[in-house]
PADRENPA-492435 format. One line per field, with one value per residue (C-alpha): residue number from 1; residue in one letter; y, z, x. Coordinates in Angstrom, 3 decimals, m for minus. Example, Ala and Ser with C-alpha at 12.3 -4.5 7.8 and 13.67 -1.06 7.14 Angstrom:
! PADRENPA-492435
num: (1  2)
residu: (A  S)
y: (m4.500  m1.060)
z: (7.800  7.140)
x: (12.300  13.670)
! end
This chain:
! PADRENPA-492435
num: (1  2  3  4  5  6  7  8  9  10  11  12  13  14  15  16  17  18  19  20  21  22  23  24  25  26  27  28  29  30  31  32  33  34  35  36  37  38  39  40  41  42  43  44  45  46  47  48  49  50  51  52  53  54  55  56  57  58  59  60  61  62  63  64  65  66  67  68  69  70  71  72  73  74  75  76  77  78  79  80  81  82  83  84  85  86  87  88  89  90  91  92  93  94  95  96  97  98  99  100  101  102  103  104  105  106  107  108  109  110  111  112  113  114  115  116  117  118  119  120  121  122  123  124  125  126  127  128  129  130  131  132  133  134  135  136  137  138  139  140  141  142  143  144  145  146  147  148  149  150  151  152  153  154  155  156  157  158  159  160  161  162  163  164  165  166  167  168  169  170  171  172  173  174  175  176  177  178  179  180  181  182  183  184  185  186  187  188  189  190)
residu: (M  D  K  F  V  N  D  K  T  E  K  I  A  S  H  Y  E  E  L  L  G  L  I  G  E  D  I  S  R  D  G  L  S  K  T  P  L  R  V  A  K  A  M  Q  F  F  T  Q  G  Y  E  Q  D  A  D  A  I  I  K  S  A  I  F  E  S  D  Y  K  Q  M  V  I  V  K  D  I  E  I  Y  S  L  C  E  H  H  L  I  P  F  F  G  K  A  H  V  A  Y  V  P  N  G  H  I  V  G  L  S  K  I  P  R  V  V  D  V  F  A  R  R  L  Q  V  Q  E  R  L  T  T  Q  I  K  A  C  L  Q  D  A  L  N  P  L  G  V  A  V  V  I  E  A  Q  H  L  C  M  S  M  R  G  V  Q  K  Q  N  A  L  T  T  T  S  D  F  T  G  A  F  L  K  D  P  K  T  R  Q  E  F  L  Q  L  I  K)
y: (132.367  132.415  130.402  129.564  127.596  123.998  121.036  122.637  125.783  123.794  121.828  124.986  126.611  123.656  124.104  127.822  126.997  124.697  127.348  129.986  127.586  126.858  130.552  130.816  132.276  131.262  130.292  130.434  134.119  136.422  138.136  134.879  132.423  132.940  133.909  130.472  130.418  134.028  133.315  130.121  132.096  134.872  132.406  130.859  134.318  135.274  132.101  131.862  132.120  128.384  127.872  130.229  129.808  132.898  131.531  131.043  134.587  136.120  133.934  134.898  138.396  138.349  140.413  140.893  144.341  146.088  148.351  148.170  150.646  149.949  149.149  149.826  149.089  150.670  151.051  147.713  147.126  143.800  141.983  138.687  136.440  135.776  132.033  132.139  133.677  133.847  137.585  140.025  141.989  144.665  147.283  148.018  146.160  147.877  145.716  146.532  144.728  145.595  143.879  141.550  141.232  140.767  142.850  141.753  143.292  145.708  144.327  140.931  142.185  143.135  139.884  137.887  139.860  138.918  135.220  134.952  137.369  135.366  132.445  131.990  133.924  135.538  138.799  137.567  134.588  136.741  139.108  136.268  134.460  137.571  138.123  134.494  134.360  137.419  136.309  132.817  133.889  136.909  136.236  140.007  141.788  142.219  142.186  144.274  143.782  145.870  145.296  147.604  146.169  146.535  143.277  143.119  140.305  143.008  145.717  143.902  141.338  140.459  143.566  145.859  148.432  150.066  152.049  149.471  148.943  146.007  146.418  143.515  143.529  141.108  141.814  139.994  140.932  144.650  145.599  143.376  144.136  147.806  150.211  152.987  150.871  149.866  153.475  154.700  152.132  153.040  156.729  156.221  154.260  156.926)
z: (197.016  193.440  193.290  189.625  190.081  189.757  187.377  185.469  184.903  183.621  181.249  179.855  179.489  177.449  174.994  174.627  174.070  171.228  169.839  169.790  167.858  165.395  164.557  163.857  167.069  168.740  172.240  173.505  172.727  175.715  175.458  175.065  177.361  180.227  178.094  178.083  181.893  182.090  179.566  181.395  184.618  182.817  181.186  184.556  185.968  182.979  183.428  187.221  187.115  186.469  189.981  191.649  192.680  191.922  193.833  196.978  196.652  196.495  199.278  201.589  202.053  201.817  204.424  205.265  204.354  203.682  201.076  197.882  195.547  192.760  193.687  190.897  190.676  187.437  185.498  186.699  184.603  182.791  181.126  179.414  176.635  173.560  173.322  169.525  169.208  172.764  172.251  174.989  175.141  177.762  178.869  181.590  183.192  184.797  187.202  189.067  191.132  193.028  196.441  197.644  201.352  200.876  199.775  198.970  199.989  197.194  196.621  195.802  192.537  190.921  192.262  190.514  187.316  187.552  188.146  184.868  182.955  183.969  181.784  178.033  177.038  174.585  175.771  175.375  177.714  180.197  180.430  181.001  183.565  185.742  185.572  186.369  189.335  190.982  190.190  191.605  194.745  195.752  194.217  193.736  192.099  189.051  187.741  184.948  183.365  180.556  179.249  176.851  175.506  172.856  171.275  170.077  167.699  165.832  166.276  165.670  163.093  161.049  160.277  161.984  163.334  166.223  167.671  167.456  170.807  171.521  173.977  175.444  177.993  179.932  182.292  184.653  186.629  187.103  184.515  181.955  182.748  183.753  181.068  183.670  185.813  182.817  181.594  185.032  185.061  181.545  182.399  185.591  183.882  181.205)
x: (293.840  292.608  289.381  289.957  293.189  292.082  291.918  289.043  291.091  294.041  291.806  290.188  293.619  294.902  292.026  292.801  296.456  295.404  293.044  295.790  297.992  295.196  294.777  298.492  299.887  303.115  302.009  305.591  306.043  306.336  302.945  300.995  302.729  300.245  297.250  295.576  295.498  294.271  291.500  290.503  290.093  288.224  285.805  285.055  284.381  282.192  280.129  280.049  276.253  276.122  277.516  274.999  271.369  269.267  266.276  268.368  269.755  266.265  264.892  267.766  266.320  262.506  260.689  257.019  255.724  252.453  254.104  252.003  253.683  256.152  259.761  262.279  265.970  267.137  270.361  271.760  274.869  274.881  277.740  277.072  278.335  276.239  275.766  275.979  279.468  280.858  281.209  280.103  276.923  276.475  274.004  271.490  268.623  265.655  263.656  260.451  257.878  254.709  254.855  252.124  252.898  256.651  259.630  263.166  266.483  267.352  270.852  269.368  267.846  271.191  272.655  269.928  270.526  274.219  273.493  271.610  273.878  276.961  275.898  275.975  272.881  270.557  269.047  265.489  266.035  267.944  264.976  262.519  264.702  264.995  261.243  260.407  262.793  261.243  257.693  258.246  260.107  258.013  254.590  254.204  251.282  253.516  257.070  258.601  262.012  263.495  267.003  268.849  272.083  274.722  275.880  279.459  278.478  276.521  279.174  282.465  281.366  278.312  276.282  278.900  276.462  278.308  275.412  272.619  270.887  268.578  265.707  263.752  260.937  258.802  255.912  253.565  250.484  249.829  252.472  250.798  247.145  247.226  248.499  248.907  251.228  253.301  253.456  254.549  257.365  258.494  258.426  260.437  263.220  263.809)
! end
């Protein structure tokens, strides 16, 4: 059963139907007749992070451990919508932490990335939200997050620079205070 068939979906679809009419399209033509419903479902999928709890995801798989070295999950694909234009941005997130008595199930890190990416976003906030979630849930010796993304609002419109890549980073603890730790992380994600 499609989880996006509900009153909310119908309401969103009616707004897209109106929008298509406003831009001059004939909503009754064959190729567009079901587009409002498809877009309504897609928008709910793209923004499903509002319905998810990143903290609960992380806390569902925390384990005691005496491991004290860096843990990195890199090249996590991200897909998000720019909150300024509702146009996609996409790229990769690299996330690391240094455990402090606890580790987290590795699949939980990409899941947390998705929770925050599947909301209307700016890349800077996305970076900080991922970092804060891991720091708060694990209380590690440090967290590092680097995101590299291409923004279609810069490629398709506006400045129209197709190959521009935006990089953001945020660090806590050992990654912030110890240049060697930060350098090791940056070297390992290349």
